[in-house]
C-alpha positions in Angstrom: -7.0 12.5 49.6 -3.4 12.5 48.2 -2.1 14.0 44.9 1.4 12.5 43.2 3.6 14.8 42.0 6.8 14.7 40.3 9.6 16.3 42.6 12.2 15.6 39.6 11.9 15.5 36.3 13.4 12.5 34.8 14.2 11.7 31.7 14.7 8.6 29.5 18.5 6.7 28.9 17.9 3.7 27.9 15.0 1.6 26.2 14.4 -2.0 26.7 11.4 -4.3 25.2 10.3 -8.0 25.0 6.8 -9.9 24.0 5.9 -9.1 27.8 7.5 -5.8 29.5 8.6 -2.1 28.7 11.7 -1.4 31.0 12.8 2.0 30.7 16.1 3.7 33.0 16.1 6.8 33.9 18.4 9.9 34.2 17.7 9.5 38.2 19.1 5.8 38.3 15.3 4.4 38.5 14.5 1.6 36.3 10.6 1.4 35.4 9.3 -1.6 34.0 5.4 -1.9 32.7 3.4 -4.5 30.8 4.0 -4.2 27.4 0.0 -5.0 26.9 -0.3 -1.5 28.4 0.0 -0.2 24.9 -1.8 -2.0 21.9 0.6 -0.7 19.3 3.4 -2.7 20.8 2.1 -5.8 22.2 0.4 -6.0 18.4 3.5 -4.8 16.3 6.2 -7.3 15.2 9.4 -7.5 17.4 11.9 -6.0 15.1 9.7 -2.9 14.8 9.5 -2.3 19.0 13.4 -1.9 18.7 13.4 1.1 16.8 12.9 3.8 19.2 14.1 7.6 19.8 14.2 9.1 22.7 11.5 13.2 22.0 11.5 16.0 23.8 14.8 15.8 25.1 14.1 12.2 26.8 10.6 13.2 27.9 9.1 10.7 25.8 10.4 7.1 23.4 8.7 7.5 20.0 8.5 4.5 17.9 8.7 5.5 14.5 7.6 2.3 12.8 4.5 2.2 15.4 3.8 5.9 14.9 3.4 5.1 19.0 4.6 7.9 21.5 4.8 7.3 25.3 5.6 9.6 28.0 7.9 9.1 31.0 5.1 10.9 33.3 2.5 8.1 31.8 5.1 4.9 32.6 5.4 6.7 36.0 2.2 7.8 36.6 1.2 4.2 35.8 -1.1 5.1 32.7 -1.3 2.7 30.1 -2.3 3.5 26.6 -5.4 5.8 26.3 -6.4 5.3 22.5 -9.6 4.1 22.0 -11.1 1.3 20.2 -12.2 3.0 16.4 -8.3 5.0 16.4 -6.7 1.4 17.2 -8.6 -0.9 14.6 -7.7 1.6 11.8 -3.8 1.7 13.1 -3.7 -2.0 13.3 -5.4 -1.7 9.6 -2.6 0.6 7.9 0.4 -1.2 10.1 -1.2 -4.3 8.5 -0.8 -2.9 4.9 2.6 -1.8 6.0 3.8 -5.3 7.4 2.4 -6.7 3.5 3.9 -4.3 1.5 7.8 -4.9 2.8 7.2 -8.6 2.1 
């Protein structure tokens, strides 16, 4: 059995997101794309809210303040989808829907 380890410490330098894919440009020159369906908060959000992101942890993660979502570079590199449970996601959906309704 082999173990995958990171030999470099890449950080995010760019993010692109659409209805199907989250694409991340890394400081070491790689580009990684993963299905947006891996991250239910992103896939269920309005496109305008997906576009509002910021780097956190010196570029080791991405935060979507409108969605209360954080994704680490490590999780993207290791191909780890969101580990959010169904109950937590339902609470988030209710919160997000009320936020959308309030903003009109």
